[in-house]
PQR file of N, CA, C, O and H, with PARSE charges and radii, in Angstrom:
ATOM      1  N   MET A   1     -34.301  44.481  74.543 -0.4000 1.5000
ATOM      2  CA  MET A   1     -35.142  45.802  74.487 -0.0000 2.0000
ATOM      3  C   MET A   1     -35.207  46.797  75.512  0.5500 1.7000
ATOM      4  O   MET A   1     -35.266  46.551  76.717 -0.5500 1.4000
ATOM      5  N   VAL A   2     -35.196  47.772  75.059 -0.4000 1.5000
ATOM      6  CA  VAL A   2     -34.826  48.917  76.109 -0.0000 2.0000
ATOM      7  C   VAL A   2     -35.931  49.690  76.730  0.5500 1.7000
ATOM      8  O   VAL A   2     -35.710  50.495  77.635 -0.5500 1.4000
ATOM      9  H   VAL A   2     -35.148  47.972  74.080  0.4000 1.0000
ATOM     10  N   ASN A   3     -37.255  49.432  76.201 -0.4000 1.5000
ATOM     11  CA  ASN A   3     -38.446  49.852  76.575 -0.0000 2.0000
ATOM     12  C   ASN A   3     -39.445  49.047  77.257  0.5500 1.7000
ATOM     13  O   ASN A   3     -40.655  49.114  77.042 -0.5500 1.4000
ATOM     14  H   ASN A   3     -37.435  48.778  75.466  0.4000 1.0000
ATOM     15  N   SER A   4     -38.859  48.265  78.108 -0.4000 1.5000
ATOM     16  CA  SER A   4     -39.567  46.699  78.632 -0.0000 2.0000
ATOM     17  C   SER A   4     -40.333  47.072  79.360  0.5500 1.7000
ATOM     18  O   SER A   4     -39.984  47.941  80.159 -0.5500 1.4000
ATOM     19  H   SER A   4     -37.876  48.210  78.283  0.4000 1.0000
ATOM     20  N   LEU A   5     -41.798  46.526  79.382 -0.4000 1.5000
ATOM     21  CA  LEU A   5     -43.019  46.522  80.344 -0.0000 2.0000
ATOM     22  C   LEU A   5     -42.767  45.862  81.113  0.5500 1.7000
ATOM     23  O   LEU A   5     -42.067  44.931  80.713 -0.5500 1.4000
ATOM     24  H   LEU A   5     -42.082  45.820  78.733  0.4000 1.0000
ATOM     25  N   GLU A   6     -43.138  45.837  82.780 -0.4000 1.5000
ATOM     26  CA  GLU A   6     -43.422  44.954  83.237 -0.0000 2.0000
ATOM     27  C   GLU A   6     -44.869  44.457  83.952  0.5500 1.7000
ATOM     28  O   GLU A   6     -45.772  45.294  83.962 -0.5500 1.4000
ATOM     29  H   GLU A   6     -43.706  46.593  83.104  0.4000 1.0000
ATOM     30  N   GLY A   7     -45.082  43.388  84.436 -0.4000 1.5000
ATOM     31  CA  GLY A   7     -46.757  43.512  84.868 -0.0000 2.0000
ATOM     32  C   GLY A   7     -46.520  42.243  85.631  0.5500 1.7000
ATOM     33  O   GLY A   7     -45.591  41.444  85.508 -0.5500 1.4000
ATOM     34  H   GLY A   7     -44.349  42.708  84.428  0.4000 1.0000
ATOM     35  N   TYR A   8     -47.588  42.218  86.476 -0.4000 1.5000
ATOM     36  CA  TYR A   8     -47.774  40.987  87.894 -0.0000 2.0000
ATOM     37  C   TYR A   8     -48.045  40.169  87.095  0.5500 1.7000
ATOM     38  O   TYR A   8     -48.914  40.598  86.336 -0.5500 1.4000
ATOM     39  H   TYR A   8     -48.343  42.867  86.575  0.4000 1.0000
ATOM     40  N   CYS A   9     -47.613  38.781  86.777 -0.4000 1.5000
ATOM     41  CA  CYS A   9     -48.450  37.555  86.439 -0.0000 2.0000
ATOM     42  C   CYS A   9     -49.021  36.727  87.557  0.5500 1.7000
ATOM     43  O   CYS A   9     -48.475  36.086  88.455 -0.5500 1.4000
ATOM     44  H   CYS A   9     -46.907  38.433  87.393  0.4000 1.0000
ATOM     45  N   LEU A  10     -50.242  36.923  87.248 -0.4000 1.5000
ATOM     46  CA  LEU A  10     -50.992  36.113  88.860 -0.0000 2.0000
ATOM     47  C   LEU A  10     -50.927  34.597  88.796  0.5500 1.7000
ATOM     48  O   LEU A  10     -51.221  33.836  89.718 -0.5500 1.4000
ATOM     49  H   LEU A  10     -50.685  37.443  86.518  0.4000 1.0000
ATOM     50  N   LYS A  11     -50.465  34.231  87.474 -0.4000 1.5000
ATOM     51  CA  LYS A  11     -50.182  32.632  87.964 -0.0000 2.0000
ATOM     52  C   LYS A  11     -48.785  32.150  88.386  0.5500 1.7000
ATOM     53  O   LYS A  11     -48.564  31.110  89.006 -0.5500 1.4000
ATOM     54  H   LYS A  11     -50.227  34.849  86.725  0.4000 1.0000
ATOM     55  N   ASP A  12     -48.001  32.913  88.030 -0.4000 1.5000
ATOM     56  CA  ASP A  12     -46.444  32.507  88.619 -0.0000 2.0000
ATOM     57  C   ASP A  12     -46.567  33.616  89.740  0.5500 1.7000
ATOM     58  O   ASP A  12     -45.813  33.403  90.690 -0.5500 1.4000
ATOM     59  H   ASP A  12     -48.180  33.759  87.526  0.4000 1.0000
ATOM     60  N   LYS A  13     -47.329  34.726  89.841 -0.4000 1.5000
ATOM     61  CA  LYS A  13     -47.173  35.531  91.320 -0.0000 2.0000
ATOM     62  C   LYS A  13     -45.894  35.739  91.245  0.5500 1.7000
ATOM     63  O   LYS A  13     -45.137  35.027  91.905 -0.5500 1.4000
ATOM     64  H   LYS A  13     -47.941  34.900  89.069  0.4000 1.0000
ATOM     65  N   LYS A  14     -45.337  36.892  90.313 -0.4000 1.5000
ATOM     66  CA  LYS A  14     -44.297  37.553  90.109 -0.0000 2.0000
ATOM     67  C   LYS A  14     -44.200  38.704  89.154  0.5500 1.7000
ATOM     68  O   LYS A  14     -45.123  38.845  88.352 -0.5500 1.4000
ATOM     69  H   LYS A  14     -45.952  37.470  89.776  0.4000 1.0000
ATOM     70  N   LYS A  15     -43.448  39.333  89.144 -0.4000 1.5000
ATOM     71  CA  LYS A  15     -43.325  40.353  88.141 -0.0000 2.0000
ATOM     72  C   LYS A  15     -42.460  40.179  87.101  0.5500 1.7000
ATOM     73  O   LYS A  15     -41.256  40.138  87.355 -0.5500 1.4000
ATOM     74  H   LYS A  15     -42.698  39.219  89.795  0.4000 1.0000
ATOM     75  N   VAL A  16     -42.920  40.048  85.755 -0.4000 1.5000
ATOM     76  CA  VAL A  16     -42.378  39.719  84.598 -0.0000 2.0000
ATOM     77  C   VAL A  16     -42.393  40.531  83.741  0.5500 1.7000
ATOM     78  O   VAL A  16     -43.166  41.489  83.721 -0.5500 1.4000
ATOM     79  H   VAL A  16     -43.898  40.081  85.548  0.4000 1.0000
ATOM     80  N   GLU A  17     -41.311  40.212  82.669 -0.4000 1.5000
ATOM     81  CA  GLU A  17     -41.469  41.383  81.469 -0.0000 2.0000
ATOM     82  C   GLU A  17     -42.396  40.754  80.229  0.5500 1.7000
ATOM     83  O   GLU A  17     -42.231  39.770  79.509 -0.5500 1.4000
ATOM     84  H   GLU A  17     -40.683  39.434  82.685  0.4000 1.0000
ATOM     85  N   MET A  18     -43.412  41.737  80.303 -0.4000 1.5000
ATOM     86  CA  MET A  18     -44.075  41.528  79.397 -0.0000 2.0000
ATOM     87  C   MET A  18     -43.792  41.005  77.741  0.5500 1.7000
ATOM     88  O   MET A  18     -42.738  41.268  77.161 -0.5500 1.4000
ATOM     89  H   MET A  18     -43.546  42.536  80.888  0.4000 1.0000
ATOM     90  N   LYS A  19     -44.612  40.438  77.280 -0.4000 1.5000
ATOM     91  CA  LYS A  19     -44.450  39.684  75.620 -0.0000 2.0000
ATOM     92  C   LYS A  19     -45.032  40.272  74.424  0.5500 1.7000
ATOM     93  O   LYS A  19     -46.069  39.687  74.112 -0.5500 1.4000
ATOM     94  H   LYS A  19     -45.468  40.224  77.751  0.4000 1.0000
ATOM     95  N   ASP A  20     -44.804  40.974  73.855 -0.4000 1.5000
ATOM     96  CA  ASP A  20     -45.426  41.622  72.781 -0.0000 2.0000
ATOM     97  C   ASP A  20     -46.588  42.689  73.141  0.5500 1.7000
ATOM     98  O   ASP A  20     -47.718  42.625  72.657 -0.5500 1.4000
ATOM     99  H   ASP A  20     -43.962  41.450  74.108  0.4000 1.0000
ATOM    100  N   PRO A  21     -46.111  43.792  74.160 -0.5600 1.5000
ATOM    101  CA  PRO A  21     -47.150  43.999  74.602  0.2800 2.0000
ATOM    102  C   PRO A  21     -47.790  45.426  73.478  0.5500 1.7000
ATOM    103  O   PRO A  21     -47.144  45.924  72.557 -0.5500 1.4000
ATOM    104  N   GLN A  22     -49.037  45.778  73.863 -0.4000 1.5000
ATOM    105  CA  GLN A  22     -49.840  46.612  73.031 -0.0000 2.0000
ATOM    106  C   GLN A  22     -50.556  47.333  73.682  0.5500 1.7000
ATOM    107  O   GLN A  22     -51.110  46.777  74.631 -0.5500 1.4000
ATOM    108  H   GLN A  22     -49.562  45.373  74.612  0.4000 1.0000
ATOM    109  N   PRO A  23     -50.809  48.624  73.498 -0.5600 1.5000
ATOM    110  CA  PRO A  23     -51.389  49.593  74.088  0.2800 2.0000
ATOM    111  C   PRO A  23     -53.186  49.438  73.794  0.5500 1.7000
ATOM    112  O   PRO A  23     -53.527  49.242  72.628 -0.5500 1.4000
ATOM    113  N   ILE A  24     -54.082  49.517  74.685 -0.4000 1.5000
ATOM    114  CA  ILE A  24     -55.377  49.221  74.358 -0.0000 2.0000
ATOM    115  C   ILE A  24     -56.620  50.227  75.233  0.5500 1.7000
ATOM    116  O   ILE A  24     -56.480  50.384  76.446 -0.5500 1.4000
ATOM    117  H   ILE A  24     -53.805  49.677  75.633  0.4000 1.0000
ATOM    118  N   THR A  25     -57.322  50.603  74.801 -0.4000 1.5000
ATOM    119  CA  THR A  25     -58.381  51.472  75.631 -0.0000 2.0000
ATOM    120  C   THR A  25     -59.441  50.519  76.550  0.5500 1.7000
ATOM    121  O   THR A  25     -59.953  49.658  75.834 -0.5500 1.4000
ATOM    122  H   THR A  25     -57.436  50.475  73.815  0.4000 1.0000
ATOM    123  N   MET A  26     -59.756  50.477  77.528 -0.4000 1.5000
ATOM    124  CA  MET A  26     -60.536  49.538  78.223 -0.0000 2.0000
ATOM    125  C   MET A  26     -61.955  50.388  77.767  0.5500 1.7000
ATOM    126  O   MET A  26     -62.030  51.360  77.015 -0.5500 1.4000
ATOM    127  H   MET A  26     -59.341  51.177  78.110  0.4000 1.0000
ATOM    128  N   LYS A  27     -63.077  49.654  78.511 -0.4000 1.5000
ATOM    129  CA  LYS A  27     -64.299  49.941  78.118 -0.0000 2.0000
ATOM    130  C   LYS A  27     -64.644  51.073  78.790  0.5500 1.7000
ATOM    131  O   LYS A  27     -65.493  51.753  78.213 -0.5500 1.4000
ATOM    132  H   LYS A  27     -63.016  48.865  79.122  0.4000 1.0000
ATOM    133  N   ASN A  28     -64.074  51.661  80.285 -0.4000 1.5000
ATOM    134  CA  ASN A  28     -64.174  52.907  80.365 -0.0000 2.0000
ATOM    135  C   ASN A  28     -63.669  53.795  80.015  0.5500 1.7000
ATOM    136  O   ASN A  28     -63.909  54.866  80.572 -0.5500 1.4000
ATOM    137  H   ASN A  28     -63.385  51.110  80.754  0.4000 1.0000
ATOM    138  N   GLY A  29     -62.749  53.720  78.933 -0.4000 1.5000
ATOM    139  CA  GLY A  29     -61.981  54.989  78.373 -0.0000 2.0000
ATOM    140  C   GLY A  29     -60.757  55.157  78.994  0.5500 1.7000
ATOM    141  O   GLY A  29     -60.027  56.024  78.515 -0.5500 1.4000
ATOM    142  H   GLY A  29     -62.555  52.849  78.481  0.4000 1.0000
ATOM    143  N   LYS A  30     -60.331  54.482  80.023 -0.4000 1.5000
ATOM    144  CA  LYS A  30     -58.815  54.484  80.387 -0.0000 2.0000
ATOM    145  C   LYS A  30     -57.799  53.894  79.559  0.5500 1.7000
ATOM    146  O   LYS A  30     -58.043  52.812  79.025 -0.5500 1.4000
ATOM    147  H   LYS A  30     -60.924  53.778  80.413  0.4000 1.0000
ATOM    148  N   PRO A  31     -56.768  54.423  79.394 -0.5600 1.5000
ATOM    149  CA  PRO A  31     -55.595  53.349  78.686  0.2800 2.0000
ATOM    150  C   PRO A  31     -55.194  52.539  79.775  0.5500 1.7000
ATOM    151  O   PRO A  31     -55.381  52.671  80.984 -0.5500 1.4000
ATOM    152  N   ALA A  32     -54.359  51.310  78.832 -0.4000 1.5000
ATOM    153  CA  ALA A  32     -53.842  50.216  79.525 -0.0000 2.0000
ATOM    154  C   ALA A  32     -53.074  49.694  78.553  0.5500 1.7000
ATOM    155  O   ALA A  32     -53.179  50.144  77.412 -0.5500 1.4000
ATOM    156  H   ALA A  32     -54.207  51.203  77.849  0.4000 1.0000
ATOM    157  N   THR A  33     -51.915  48.359  78.927 -0.4000 1.5000
ATOM    158  CA  THR A  33     -51.148  47.851  78.277 -0.0000 2.0000
ATOM    159  C   THR A  33     -51.754  46.341  78.152  0.5500 1.7000
ATOM    160  O   THR A  33     -52.209  45.932  79.220 -0.5500 1.4000
ATOM    161  H   THR A  33     -51.829  47.994  79.854  0.4000 1.0000
ATOM    162  N   ILE A  34     -51.831  45.618  77.281 -0.4000 1.5000
ATOM    163  CA  ILE A  34     -51.614  44.156  77.540 -0.0000 2.0000
ATOM    164  C   ILE A  34     -50.719  43.536  76.891  0.5500 1.7000
ATOM    165  O   ILE A  34     -50.126  44.004  75.920 -0.5500 1.4000
ATOM    166  H   ILE A  34     -51.461  45.950  76.413  0.4000 1.0000
ATOM    167  N   GLY A  35     -50.548  42.450  77.364 -0.4000 1.5000
ATOM    168  CA  GLY A  35     -49.263  41.229  76.827 -0.0000 2.0000
ATOM    169  C   GLY A  35     -49.488  40.458  77.231  0.5500 1.7000
ATOM    170  O   GLY A  35     -50.565  40.298  77.805 -0.5500 1.4000
ATOM    171  H   GLY A  35     -51.030  42.070  78.153  0.4000 1.0000
ATOM    172  N   THR A  36     -48.170  39.181  77.096 -0.4000 1.5000
ATOM    173  CA  THR A  36     -48.450  37.850  77.688 -0.0000 2.0000
ATOM    174  C   THR A  36     -47.342  37.161  78.562  0.5500 1.7000
ATOM    175  O   THR A  36     -46.174  37.324  78.210 -0.5500 1.4000
ATOM    176  H   THR A  36     -47.295  39.310  76.630  0.4000 1.0000
ATOM    177  N   CYS A  37     -47.498  36.730  79.195 -0.4000 1.5000
ATOM    178  CA  CYS A  37     -46.504  36.158  80.128 -0.0000 2.0000
ATOM    179  C   CYS A  37     -45.494  35.369  79.590  0.5500 1.7000
ATOM    180  O   CYS A  37     -45.797  34.221  79.268 -0.5500 1.4000
ATOM    181  H   CYS A  37     -48.447  36.598  79.482  0.4000 1.0000
ATOM    182  N   PRO A  38     -43.944  35.894  79.370 -0.5600 1.5000
ATOM    183  CA  PRO A  38     -43.012  34.738  78.704  0.2800 2.0000
ATOM    184  C   PRO A  38     -43.113  33.505  79.637  0.5500 1.7000
ATOM    185  O   PRO A  38     -42.614  32.624  78.937 -0.5500 1.4000
ATOM    186  N   ASN A  39     -43.384  33.070  80.526 -0.4000 1.5000
ATOM    187  CA  ASN A  39     -43.297  31.914  81.499 -0.0000 2.0000
ATOM    188  C   ASN A  39     -44.880  31.262  80.980  0.5500 1.7000
ATOM    189  O   ASN A  39     -45.012  30.413  80.098 -0.5500 1.4000
ATOM    190  H   ASN A  39     -43.789  33.786  81.095  0.4000 1.0000
ATOM    191  N   CYS A  40     -45.425  31.571  81.364 -0.4000 1.5000
ATOM    192  CA  CYS A  40     -47.035  30.382  81.214 -0.0000 2.0000
ATOM    193  C   CYS A  40     -47.902  31.016  80.375  0.5500 1.7000
ATOM    194  O   CYS A  40     -49.033  30.535  80.296 -0.5500 1.4000
ATOM    195  H   CYS A  40     -45.317  32.261  82.080  0.4000 1.0000
ATOM    196  N   GLY A  41     -47.594  32.146  79.622 -0.4000 1.5000
ATOM    197  CA  GLY A  41     -48.283  32.584  78.639 -0.0000 2.0000
ATOM    198  C   GLY A  41     -49.826  33.164  78.504  0.5500 1.7000
ATOM    199  O   GLY A  41     -50.394  33.541  77.480 -0.5500 1.4000
ATOM    200  H   GLY A  41     -46.676  32.536  79.686  0.4000 1.0000
ATOM    201  N   THR A  42     -50.289  33.121  79.761 -0.4000 1.5000
ATOM    202  CA  THR A  42     -51.645  33.967  80.317 -0.0000 2.0000
ATOM    203  C   THR A  42     -51.200  35.397  80.035  0.5500 1.7000
ATOM    204  O   THR A  42     -50.055  35.834  79.919 -0.5500 1.4000
ATOM    205  H   THR A  42     -49.828  32.814  80.594  0.4000 1.0000
ATOM    206  N   LYS A  43     -52.757  36.231  79.927 -0.4000 1.5000
ATOM    207  CA  LYS A  43     -52.581  37.381  79.679 -0.0000 2.0000
ATOM    208  C   LYS A  43     -52.163  38.311  80.620  0.5500 1.7000
ATOM    209  O   LYS A  43     -52.269  37.882  81.769 -0.5500 1.4000
ATOM    210  H   LYS A  43     -53.687  35.876  80.022  0.4000 1.0000
ATOM    211  N   ILE A  44     -51.763  39.341  80.535 -0.4000 1.5000
ATOM    212  CA  ILE A  44     -51.036  40.522  81.428 -0.0000 2.0000
ATOM    213  C   ILE A  44     -51.831  41.679  81.273  0.5500 1.7000
ATOM    214  O   ILE A  44     -52.042  42.013  80.107 -0.5500 1.4000
ATOM    215  H   ILE A  44     -51.677  39.690  79.602  0.4000 1.0000
ATOM    216  N   TYR A  45     -52.304  42.342  82.138 -0.4000 1.5000
ATOM    217  CA  TYR A  45     -53.021  43.876  81.974 -0.0000 2.0000
ATOM    218  C   TYR A  45     -52.097  45.010  83.057  0.5500 1.7000
ATOM    219  O   TYR A  45     -51.964  44.938  84.279 -0.5500 1.4000
ATOM    220  H   TYR A  45     -52.133  42.071  83.085  0.4000 1.0000
ATOM    221  N   LYS A  46     -51.649  45.851  82.269 -0.4000 1.5000
ATOM    222  CA  LYS A  46     -51.167  46.680  83.138 -0.0000 2.0000
ATOM    223  C   LYS A  46     -52.082  48.331  82.817  0.5500 1.7000
ATOM    224  O   LYS A  46     -52.216  48.917  81.742 -0.5500 1.4000
ATOM    225  H   LYS A  46     -51.757  45.909  81.277  0.4000 1.0000
ATOM    226  N   ILE A  47     -52.533  48.678  84.048 -0.4000 1.5000
ATOM    227  CA  ILE A  47     -53.758  49.966  83.747 -0.0000 2.0000
ATOM    228  C   ILE A  47     -52.521  50.971  84.068  0.5500 1.7000
ATOM    229  O   ILE A  47     -51.619  50.970  84.905 -0.5500 1.4000
ATOM    230  H   ILE A  47     -52.424  48.202  84.920  0.4000 1.0000
ATOM    231  N   GLY A  48     -52.978  51.979  82.814 -0.4000 1.5000
ATOM    232  CA  GLY A  48     -52.276  53.267  82.835 -0.0000 2.0000
ATOM    233  C   GLY A  48     -51.534  53.395  81.706  0.5500 1.7000
ATOM    234  O   GLY A  48     -51.142  52.355  81.178 -0.5500 1.4000
ATOM    235  H   GLY A  48     -53.711  51.979  82.133  0.4000 1.0000
ATOM    236  N   LYS A  49     -51.187  54.692  81.103 -0.4000 1.5000
ATOM    237  CA  LYS A  49     -50.559  54.923  80.121 -0.0000 2.0000
ATOM    238  C   LYS A  49     -49.127  54.216  79.778  0.5500 1.7000
ATOM    239  O   LYS A  49     -48.254  54.239  80.646 -0.5500 1.4000
ATOM    240  H   LYS A  49     -51.505  55.537  81.532  0.4000 1.0000
ATOM    241  N   ALA A  50     -48.867  53.557  78.459 -0.4000 1.5000
ATOM    242  CA  ALA A  50     -47.575  53.044  78.457 -0.0000 2.0000
ATOM    243  C   ALA A  50     -46.782  54.066  78.184  0.5500 1.7000
ATOM    244  O   ALA A  50     -47.092  54.921  77.354 -0.5500 1.4000
ATOM    245  H   ALA A  50     -49.576  53.538  77.755  0.4000 1.0000
ATOM    246  N   VAL A  51     -45.292  54.085  79.090 -0.4000 1.5000
ATOM    247  CA  VAL A  51     -44.482  54.892  78.380 -0.0000 2.0000
ATOM    248  C   VAL A  51     -43.765  54.602  77.292  0.5500 1.7000
ATOM    249  O   VAL A  51     -43.280  53.485  77.114 -0.5500 1.4000
ATOM    250  H   VAL A  51     -45.040  53.391  79.764  0.4000 1.0000
ATOM    251  N   ALA A  52     -43.618  55.712  76.358 -0.4000 1.5000
ATOM    252  CA  ALA A  52     -43.117  54.973  74.937 -0.0000 2.0000
ATOM    253  C   ALA A  52     -41.454  55.649  74.992  0.5500 1.7000
ATOM    254  O   ALA A  52     -40.647  55.377  74.103 -0.5500 1.4000
ATOM    255  H   ALA A  52     -44.012  56.620  76.503  0.4000 1.0000
TER
END
C-alpha cells in the first residue's frame, strides 16, 4: 500500500500502520481518519485531513 496512514495505538504504545482507514468528520466539524490497529484490533484516530 503506497498511501499508508500511521497512527498511534494506545494499547501497543507505538506507531502502527492503520488497517482499513476511513475519512470521517468529527462532531465539531473537523476532519479525521479512523482505522484499526493490525496488532490488537483497537480503533485508532488521526485528527486532520488525510493525505490522498
